[in-house]
C-alpha positions, 0 to 999 in steps of 0.5 A: 543494502542489497536490492533483495533487502530493499524489496521487502522494506515498507513503503514511505507515505509518499511511496504508498500514495503513488502506489495507491494512484497506480493501483487505482488508475493503472499505468501512468506517466510521472506527469499524469501522477503529478496531475492527480495530487491535490494542491499544493502539488509536489515537484515533478522531480520529487514524484520522479524520485519516488517512482524510481525508488519504488522501481528499485524496491520492486513495486513498480516497473516501466515501459518506454512509450514515445521516449517517456517512461510509463510506470505500472504497479507490479505488486498487487495491492492485496500483497502489500495490504497483507504484509503491512497489516502483519507488520502493524499487528506484530509491531503494535499489538505484540503479534496479536490479531485479537489485540488489534481487534480489541483495540478497534472495539475499544476505540469504537472503530468497529461496531457490534454488528460488524463484529458479529458479521466477522464472527459469522464469517469465521464460523462459515469458513471453519465449516 
């Protein structure tokens, strides 16, 4: 697979976990990321491999500080969120955002008040 193709791929659960840490706490060394995991923590080499994969995919970059690599997110959380949401809607709801919202309503994941607020937001945006 080319580097270009890898950049567009989805994140694995472990990769997403590391990205969430970088988005929340900013640039980190692998040892700092490792300290943020709950017990049982993954092995240092596991986190190191995940971070290198993220760098290969274009989500992370690094700078050398005192001979160690400090990693930082180069893709905004919002960019990932928007693309991921679009892929979920496409894959699970036949590309229907209405279907996704309907499912949230049916499963009581969104309240009537929240749904009304969403409608108000849409109406305000249109005017």
